[in-house]
Backbone as JSON Lines, residues from 0, in Angstrom:
{"i":0,"aa":"M","n":[40.24,-20.33,5.39],"ca":[38.8,-20.94,5.49],"c":[37.75,-20.54,4.07]}
{"i":1,"aa":"A","n":[37.34,-21.54,3.18],"ca":[36.93,-21.3,1.72],"c":[35.11,-20.79,2.5]}
{"i":2,"aa":"L","n":[34.65,-20.24,1.3],"ca":[33.14,-19.74,1.5],"c":[32.21,-20.88,1.51]}
{"i":3,"aa":"D","n":[32.68,-22.45,0.88],"ca":[31.96,-23.65,0.7],"c":[31.92,-23.86,2.81]}
{"i":4,"aa":"H","n":[32.97,-23.66,3.23],"ca":[33.08,-24.36,4.66],"c":[32.08,-23.27,5.59]}
{"i":5,"aa":"V","n":[32.26,-22.19,5.11],"ca":[31.27,-20.59,5.67],"c":[29.88,-21.09,5.53]}
{"i":6,"aa":"V","n":[29.58,-21.53,4.29],"ca":[27.83,-22.13,4.15],"c":[27.94,-23.35,4.78]}
{"i":7,"aa":"A","n":[28.45,-24.3,4.76],"ca":[28.51,-25.39,5.5],"c":[28.33,-25.79,6.99]}
{"i":8,"aa":"M","n":[29.24,-24.18,7.66],"ca":[28.79,-24.01,8.99],"c":[27.1,-23.63,9.19]}
{"i":9,"aa":"L","n":[27.01,-22.74,8.33],"ca":[25.54,-21.93,8.59],"c":[24.74,-22.82,8.14]}
{"i":10,"aa":"N","n":[24.72,-23.91,7.34],"ca":[23.78,-25.0,7.54],"c":[23.77,-26.12,8.49]}
{"i":11,"aa":"N","n":[24.38,-26.07,9.02],"ca":[24.82,-26.74,9.81],"c":[24.25,-26.2,11.84]}
{"i":12,"aa":"G","n":[23.48,-24.76,11.43],"ca":[23.14,-24.26,12.6],"c":[24.19,-23.37,13.29]}
{"i":13,"aa":"S","n":[25.29,-23.0,12.49],"ca":[26.28,-22.02,13.04],"c":[25.86,-20.5,13.64]}
{"i":14,"aa":"P","n":[25.32,-19.9,14.82],"ca":[25.52,-18.83,15.2],"c":[26.11,-17.84,14.21]}
{"i":15,"aa":"G","n":[27.41,-17.69,13.78],"ca":[27.8,-16.86,12.99],"c":[29.45,-17.21,12.97]}
{"i":16,"aa":"V","n":[30.34,-16.35,12.31],"ca":[31.5,-16.43,12.05],"c":[32.35,-15.36,13.26]}
{"i":17,"aa":"V","n":[33.56,-16.02,13.46],"ca":[34.67,-15.26,14.06],"c":[35.49,-14.02,12.8]}
{"i":18,"aa":"V","n":[35.66,-12.87,12.88],"ca":[36.23,-12.19,11.49],"c":[37.66,-12.24,12.16]}
{"i":19,"aa":"A","n":[38.84,-12.42,11.68],"ca":[40.24,-12.14,12.15],"c":[41.05,-11.45,10.91]}
{"i":20,"aa":"D","n":[42.04,-10.64,11.36],"ca":[43.1,-9.93,10.34],"c":[43.83,-9.71,11.13]}
{"i":21,"aa":"G","n":[45.16,-10.6,10.3],"ca":[46.46,-10.94,10.62],"c":[46.45,-11.53,12.19]}
{"i":22,"aa":"G","n":[45.72,-12.77,12.38],"ca":[45.73,-13.64,13.27],"c":[45.11,-12.75,14.62]}
{"i":23,"aa":"R","n":[44.42,-11.36,14.35],"ca":[43.78,-10.92,15.34],"c":[42.26,-10.95,15.12]}
{"i":24,"aa":"V","n":[41.43,-11.4,15.93],"ca":[40.08,-11.11,16.15],"c":[39.57,-9.6,16.04]}
{"i":25,"aa":"V","n":[38.77,-9.35,15.03],"ca":[38.55,-8.12,14.81],"c":[36.62,-7.93,14.82]}
{"i":26,"aa":"G","n":[36.09,-9.09,15.17],"ca":[34.7,-9.0,15.15],"c":[33.84,-10.38,15.03]}
{"i":27,"aa":"V","n":[32.59,-10.34,15.36],"ca":[31.87,-11.7,14.93],"c":[30.73,-11.16,14.3]}
{"i":28,"aa":"V","n":[30.26,-11.89,13.04],"ca":[29.02,-11.66,12.42],"c":[28.07,-12.92,12.52]}
{"i":29,"aa":"D","n":[26.91,-12.35,12.58],"ca":[25.76,-12.93,12.74],"c":[25.7,-13.73,11.79]}
{"i":30,"aa":"A","n":[24.99,-15.09,11.72],"ca":[24.7,-15.9,10.71],"c":[23.48,-15.07,9.48]}
{"i":31,"aa":"D","n":[22.63,-14.48,10.71],"ca":[21.47,-13.76,9.4],"c":[21.99,-12.45,8.82]}
{"i":32,"aa":"V","n":[23.15,-12.27,9.55],"ca":[23.63,-11.04,8.91],"c":[24.46,-11.57,7.72]}
{"i":33,"aa":"L","n":[25.15,-12.57,7.83],"ca":[25.92,-13.18,6.67],"c":[24.89,-14.13,5.3]}
{"i":34,"aa":"I","n":[23.99,-14.43,5.67],"ca":[23.29,-14.96,5.18],"c":[22.28,-13.87,4.2]}
{"i":35,"aa":"D","n":[21.63,-12.88,4.66],"ca":[21.2,-11.76,3.89],"c":[22.44,-10.96,3.06]}
{"i":36,"aa":"A","n":[23.84,-10.91,3.4],"ca":[24.32,-10.35,2.54],"c":[25.08,-11.36,1.65]}
{"i":37,"aa":"M","n":[24.56,-12.52,1.8],"ca":[24.86,-13.38,0.6],"c":[23.96,-13.17,-0.51]}
{"i":38,"aa":"L","n":[22.44,-13.29,0.2],"ca":[21.2,-12.98,-0.79],"c":[21.32,-11.9,-1.39]}
{"i":39,"aa":"L","n":[21.54,-10.7,-0.96],"ca":[22.09,-9.81,-1.67],"c":[22.93,-9.96,-3.12]}
{"i":40,"aa":"R","n":[24.16,-10.41,-2.76],"ca":[25.11,-10.74,-4.1],"c":[24.89,-12.06,-4.94]}
{"i":41,"aa":"G","n":[23.27,-12.51,-4.47],"ca":[23.12,-14.09,-5.26],"c":[24.02,-14.99,-5.14]}
{"i":42,"aa":"R","n":[24.5,-15.19,-3.99],"ca":[25.08,-16.18,-3.72],"c":[24.11,-17.14,-2.83]}
{"i":43,"aa":"V","n":[23.35,-17.37,-2.46],"ca":[22.49,-18.03,-1.94],"c":[21.04,-17.97,-2.1]}
{"i":44,"aa":"R","n":[20.32,-18.66,-1.53],"ca":[18.91,-18.47,-1.49],"c":[18.16,-19.09,-0.55]}
{"i":45,"aa":"R","n":[17.14,-18.33,0.04],"ca":[16.38,-19.11,1.06],"c":[15.13,-20.14,0.7]}
{"i":46,"aa":"S","n":[14.89,-21.03,1.27],"ca":[14.12,-21.79,1.05],"c":[13.02,-22.2,2.36]}
{"i":47,"aa":"G","n":[11.94,-22.68,1.79],"ca":[10.96,-22.58,3.35],"c":[10.56,-21.4,3.59]}
{"i":48,"aa":"E","n":[10.67,-20.16,3.01],"ca":[10.34,-18.97,3.57],"c":[8.45,-18.74,3.71]}
{"i":49,"aa":"Q","n":[7.83,-19.24,2.38],"ca":[6.79,-18.85,1.77],"c":[6.15,-20.02,2.57]}
{"i":50,"aa":"D","n":[6.59,-20.91,3.26],"ca":[5.58,-21.44,3.87],"c":[5.77,-21.15,5.48]}
{"i":51,"aa":"G","n":[6.46,-20.06,5.93],"ca":[6.47,-19.56,7.2],"c":[7.53,-20.18,8.07]}
{"i":52,"aa":"G","n":[8.59,-21.36,7.15],"ca":[9.13,-21.62,7.7],"c":[10.92,-21.46,7.73]}
{"i":53,"aa":"S","n":[11.7,-21.65,8.61],"ca":[12.79,-20.95,8.52],"c":[14.33,-21.57,7.83]}
{"i":54,"aa":"D","n":[14.15,-22.95,7.29],"ca":[14.85,-23.24,6.31],"c":[15.56,-22.72,5.7]}
{"i":55,"aa":"V","n":[16.78,-23.12,5.51],"ca":[17.91,-22.24,4.43],"c":[18.61,-23.17,3.77]}
{"i":56,"aa":"T","n":[18.42,-23.11,2.8],"ca":[19.29,-23.4,1.61],"c":[20.64,-22.5,0.95]}
{"i":57,"aa":"L","n":[21.9,-23.2,1.28],"ca":[22.72,-22.35,0.7],"c":[23.64,-22.6,-0.54]}
{"i":58,"aa":"F","n":[23.99,-22.02,-1.31],"ca":[24.5,-22.77,-2.58],"c":[25.7,-21.6,-2.9]}
{"i":59,"aa":"G","n":[26.33,-21.43,-3.46],"ca":[27.31,-20.39,-4.17],"c":[28.99,-21.34,-4.68]}
{"i":60,"aa":"R","n":[29.58,-20.57,-5.0],"ca":[30.68,-20.47,-5.74],"c":[31.88,-20.17,-4.72]}
{"i":61,"aa":"A","n":[32.94,-20.99,-4.44],"ca":[33.69,-20.77,-3.19],"c":[34.98,-19.81,-3.53]}
{"i":62,"aa":"E","n":[35.04,-18.79,-2.83],"ca":[36.02,-17.55,-3.26],"c":[37.27,-17.73,-2.12]}
{"i":63,"aa":"P","n":[38.26,-17.5,-2.63],"ca":[39.57,-17.44,-1.88],"c":[39.56,-16.97,-0.43]}
{"i":64,"aa":"V","n":[39.82,-17.67,0.44],"ca":[39.89,-16.4,2.09],"c":[40.99,-17.16,2.53]}
{"i":65,"aa":"R","n":[41.11,-16.17,3.64],"ca":[42.42,-17.08,4.29],"c":[42.17,-18.63,4.74]}
{"i":66,"aa":"P","n":[43.32,-19.04,4.9],"ca":[43.02,-20.59,5.28],"c":[42.67,-21.2,6.4]}
{"i":67,"aa":"Y","n":[43.01,-20.36,7.46],"ca":[42.6,-20.32,8.89],"c":[42.81,-19.02,9.91]}
{"i":68,"aa":"V","n":[42.11,-19.41,11.13],"ca":[42.35,-18.38,12.0],"c":[43.26,-18.65,13.46]}
{"i":69,"aa":"S","n":[44.41,-17.77,13.53],"ca":[45.06,-17.84,14.6],"c":[44.69,-17.47,16.02]}
{"i":70,"aa":"I","n":[44.82,-17.91,17.09],"ca":[44.12,-17.13,18.45],"c":[45.31,-17.61,19.41]}
{"i":71,"aa":"R","n":[45.46,-16.49,20.12],"ca":[46.72,-16.78,20.76],"c":[45.91,-16.93,22.42]}
{"i":72,"aa":"C","n":[46.46,-18.18,22.91],"ca":[46.29,-18.34,24.54],"c":[46.71,-17.8,25.17]}
{"i":73,"aa":"L","n":[45.53,-17.29,26.27],"ca":[46.27,-16.62,27.61],"c":[46.63,-17.04,28.59]}
{"i":74,"aa":"T","n":[46.55,-18.59,28.61],"ca":[46.8,-19.52,29.79],"c":[48.76,-19.37,29.58]}
{"i":75,"aa":"C","n":[49.14,-20.02,27.88],"ca":[50.51,-20.21,27.85],"c":[51.21,-19.26,26.98]}
{"i":76,"aa":"G","n":[50.34,-18.46,26.3],"ca":[50.62,-17.62,25.34],"c":[51.02,-18.19,23.94]}
{"i":77,"aa":"A","n":[50.76,-19.41,23.57],"ca":[50.63,-20.07,22.65],"c":[50.03,-19.44,21.33]}
{"i":78,"aa":"T","n":[50.4,-19.38,20.27],"ca":[49.43,-19.52,18.94],"c":[48.63,-20.63,18.28]}
{"i":79,"aa":"N","n":[47.5,-20.77,18.66],"ca":[46.68,-22.09,18.0],"c":[46.08,-21.51,16.65]}
{"i":80,"aa":"T","n":[46.41,-22.46,15.68],"ca":[45.36,-22.46,14.56],"c":[44.47,-22.86,14.35]}
{"i":81,"aa":"F","n":[43.34,-22.51,13.98],"ca":[42.19,-23.43,13.47],"c":[41.55,-22.96,11.92]}
{"i":82,"aa":"D","n":[40.93,-24.21,11.62],"ca":[40.23,-24.2,9.95],"c":[38.82,-23.47,10.55]}
{"i":83,"aa":"V","n":[38.39,-23.48,12.01],"ca":[37.19,-23.01,12.24],"c":[36.88,-23.1,13.67]}
{"i":84,"aa":"Y","n":[36.83,-21.66,14.12],"ca":[36.62,-21.5,15.92],"c":[35.61,-20.72,15.98]}
{"i":85,"aa":"L","n":[34.71,-21.48,16.84],"ca":[33.72,-20.87,17.38],"c":[34.04,-20.72,18.62]}
{"i":86,"aa":"P","n":[33.47,-19.22,19.26],"ca":[33.78,-18.57,20.58],"c":[32.51,-19.2,21.53]}
{"i":87,"aa":"G","n":[32.85,-19.5,22.7],"ca":[32.03,-20.25,23.65],"c":[31.95,-21.73,23.69]}
{"i":88,"aa":"R","n":[32.61,-22.53,22.84],"ca":[32.55,-23.81,22.68],"c":[34.17,-23.76,22.99]}
{"i":89,"aa":"D","n":[34.31,-25.65,23.89],"ca":[35.67,-25.48,24.29],"c":[36.46,-25.87,23.16]}
{"i":90,"aa":"A","n":[38.05,-25.55,23.34],"ca":[39.07,-25.8,22.15],"c":[40.09,-26.08,22.88]}
{"i":91,"aa":"E","n":[41.18,-27.13,22.15],"ca":[42.34,-27.24,23.07],"c":[43.58,-26.23,22.5]}
{"i":92,"aa":"C","n":[44.29,-26.25,23.1],"ca":[45.37,-25.2,23.13],"c":[46.14,-26.35,22.57]}
{"i":93,"aa":"R","n":[47.19,-25.68,21.53],"ca":[47.98,-26.66,21.07],"c":[49.34,-27.55,22.07]}
{"i":94,"aa":"N","n":[49.21,-26.73,23.13],"ca":[49.93,-27.31,24.49],"c":[49.49,-28.13,25.53]}
{"i":95,"aa":"A","n":[48.08,-28.82,24.94],"ca":[47.34,-29.78,25.66],"c":[46.82,-29.12,26.81]}
{"i":96,"aa":"H","n":[45.96,-28.21,26.76],"ca":[45.35,-27.61,28.02],"c":[43.87,-27.04,27.38]}
{"i":97,"aa":"R","n":[42.95,-26.84,28.05],"ca":[41.88,-25.9,27.66],"c":[41.98,-24.38,27.1]}
{"i":98,"aa":"L","n":[42.01,-24.27,25.67],"ca":[42.34,-22.97,25.2],"c":[41.28,-21.66,25.89]}
{"i":99,"aa":"L","n":[42.04,-20.86,26.32],"ca":[41.4,-19.73,27.06],"c":[41.93,-18.54,25.99]}
{"i":100,"aa":"P","n":[41.03,-18.24,24.89],"ca":[41.52,-17.16,23.57],"c":[41.43,-15.91,24.14]}
{"i":101,"aa":"D","n":[42.51,-15.49,23.22],"ca":[42.93,-13.94,23.68],"c":[42.02,-13.44,22.44]}
{"i":102,"aa":"L","n":[40.88,-12.88,22.56],"ca":[39.88,-12.29,21.93],"c":[40.1,-10.8,21.65]}
{"i":103,"aa":"G","n":[40.74,-10.24,22.31],"ca":[40.86,-8.68,22.61],"c":[41.79,-8.21,20.89]}
């Protein structure tokens, strides 16, 4: 997923992102933490804060990152790949049933 996908997700109200390494989930990063980190690196700016609002405008150059996240299904053992996976939201396993993700 490229940085512009992360920025789009944050702009659309995503609460954060799942971090994976080698197809294994290693953590979840809160949206506010991501936005603050991007602010420190000069990749984003917040707008509306001077008026007490919470509107966030993100911008920046896309950087190469992993193109997808792989998650194993606890029901059938199949490995599923997603461009974006948001824990807590229903997803379909590649074997046509509700994905029960192995997030351990």
